[in-house]
Each structure stands twice: as C-alpha cells, then as structure tokens.
N, C-alpha and C positions, 0 to 999 in steps of 0.2 A: 503495500497498499503505501501511494507516495501523499506527501504529508500538505497541508494546503498553503505555503509556504512560498517563498517568491521562486517564480520561473526563473529560467536561464534568461529569456530577455527583460525579463524586468530588472534582475541582479544587474545587467550589464547598461541599463537604461537608466538605474539608482546609481550607478557608479559612474556613469558619465555627466549626468547631472553634476552629482559632487566633484567631480573632476573640473567640469567648465566653473563652477561657482570659488574652485580655490582658486585656480588660474586667473579668471578674471577678477577676482575680488583684489589679490595683489597687484597686479597691472593698474586696478582701479587705484589704488594706494600711490603709486610710483608715477602716477598721472595726476594726481592730488599734489603729491610735494613737488612735483615739478614746475607746476602752475604758482607757486609760493615765491615771492619775490624779495620778504625778506624775512630775518632770521626769528626766533622764537624770542619771546620778550623775557628780559632780564636783565639783573643788575650789572649798570655801569654802561648800557647797548649804545644810551645817546655820546657814550664817551671813544666810539669804536669810529676809526676811519673807515671808510667804503670799502679797500679792500678788507681788513680787518674782519667786518660786518659781513661781506660776500665768503671768506676763511670759515667765520664760524656758520653760517647757513649751509656752508657744505658738510661740515659738521655733522651737525645737527641732522642735516636731511639722508647722511648715509649711515648713521647710527640706528634712526626710524626703520630704514628701508630694509636695514638687517632685519631688524628686531622683525619687521615684516614679511622679509623671506625664510626669516627661520620661523613664524610661523605659518605660515604656509606647508613650509617642510614637514612639518608635522601633522597639520591637518592633512596631508596628502599622504600620507606614508598611511596616515591611522584609517583614512579611506580606503587603500589599496590594501589591507589587511583586510578590511571588511569584507572588498570584495571578493578576496582571495580565499576567505572562511566561507563565503557564500555561496561560493562556486564548487569548492568542495564538498558542502553539506548536499546540496543540491545534485550532483554529479553521484555521490554515493548513493543518494537517493534512487535515481533513475537509475543505478548499474543496477541496483539490486531490484528493482520493479520490471526490468526489461529482462537480463540476463541469466539472474539467478536462477539455477537448476537441481534440487535439492537430490533429485533421481541420478546418482553417481551411472548407474548401468543403463539410462536412457540418454546423457550425455554423453556418453563413450560410442554406444551407437550411430547416433547422429553424427557426429565426429570422423568414423569412419566410410559412412554410407556415401556412395555417389552421388551427385547432384541429383538423378533421377530418383533414389532412395528417398534422399531428403525429403521429396516432393510426397512420395508413398509415405513417409513418416506420419508427414503432415496431414495427408487425408485420413490414414488411421487415427492419428490423435483425435482430428474433429469429430470423425464418425463416433468415438468413445470418449468423448469430453475428456479426454488426459489431456490436463493445463499443462504437464511439469512433460512428457512427451514432445507435445505441441512446443513449447516454449523451447527443450533441446536442440528441435530440428530449426525452428526459427534463427538460435544461437549460433549453426552451424551454415545458415542461408545467409547471414548476415555479414557473417567473417569471409566469406567468398563473394560477399556481392552479389546475391540471386536475387535481383530486383520482384521479380515476378512472385517468386516463392514467398521472398516475404509480405508482398502484397495481399497474397494466398491466408498466410497467416492472421493479417490484419483482421482481412476479410472473416475468415472462419472463425478464429479461436480466440481473438483479441481486441477487440475493434480500440477499445482504450488507448492500447498500447501505440496506435498509429499515431496520434498528437506527441504522445511522450518520446518516441523514438525522433520524429522530426523536432521537437525540443534537443535532445541529445546529440545532435547533428551541428546546434549552435553551441556548445559549448567550445571556448576558446583553449586551445593548445596550453598546458602549463609556461611555455617558452614564454606565451605572451605575455604573460602575466609578470616573467623574467623581466622582459626587454622594456616595460614599463617601469619596471624599481629604478633599470641601470639609465634609461630615457629622461628619470625626472631634471636633470638638469639642462636638458634642454626645455621644459615646459617650465622649469622657473630656472632660470639663469641666474647666478649671482648679481647682484644689482653694481649698476654703475655708476661711482659717484658723478663722475662729467655728465651722466645723461639727465641727471637728476637735476639740474640748474635751469633756471630758467631759458629762454633763448632770449640775443638780445634783441630790445627794443628797435625797429624801421626808425632810422634818422633823414631828415629832409634837410 
C-alpha cells in the first residue's frame, strides 16, 4: 500500500519552489544593497570624507551580503536535504508497491522464463487471481522492457499500478541530486563587493 504523502512530481515541484524563493530572495537582497548610496547611520558619520564614507559603505554592504549568502546557503542545503529525503521515502514506497514479490519461487520462475512464457504466466495469474505470480511476471517484463506485457499486467491484474509506474519513471537519478549539491556555487555564488556599489550617476 502506498501512503497518501507527496508524489514524485509534487516533491519535485515543492523543491523547485523552495529553490526559486531562496535564490531570488538572496538576489533581491543584493539588488537592494546595490541601490543604497549612503552608509548606514553611525557615530561620526558626518566627519568622514567622501572616500571614507564610500569605504565604510563598501564594508557594510560586503558584511551584509556575506550574511545573506550564508543564510541562503543554509536554507538551500536544508531544502535539498528535505528533497532528497522525500524522494528516498517515496521511492521506497513505490518500489515496495510495484516490485516486491514475497514468493521467491514465482520470482525465480519469471526470471528464467522466455518472453513468451512471461506472457503465459501473466495470463495464468490473471485467470487464477494470483497477484504474486502476476507481479513476478511484471517485474521480469519491466526489466526486459516488454511494454506490451507490462500494459497487459496493468489491464488484467493491477490497474492502479499503471499510475504508480508512471510516477516511478519520474524519479530523478541519485546523481542528479548530488549534482545539485555540487552546483550550489553556481546558483549562489560568493557576493562580489564591487557589484554591491551603486552605479555612478550620469553627469552632463
């Protein structure tokens, strides 16, 4: 039995939204800093030269940008961990529902059968109402890419499995999640202090 939790598409969509919010939130924070033209108020600010005020503003912005970047990295890592955990749990649920065969004899028989014999096993299972034999034949058909026999299994023995198998095919490979971890620096690069300073006003 598969739980009523999030499906694979829902898990991916949820992570996509979280990813977008984190990245855009950090970029918006940097853009807001870039538009600031004065350092934050503090003691003796009025005694600083223009150059000193500019240096102070750069230091303040750099510190705030690093804090925003650090917070974004933490939030992204937590979101990615949740994503990986949700994917793993749902994958285990689907694997158990679609492919788990308790009858080792039926599984061995299906594994050693020819393609034609797998079709015969499916027919026998459907006629006898033998879910275990049918699932064993389905597992063998799926491993061999026998789409017509898989469709026959869905039609004759387990209509619900058709939707669940479609979901199974949408599970991203484990290496895709690891690449997202490795590429976090592309999504959230270290802030560039020079890019935080306001553009010079045009003069006439």
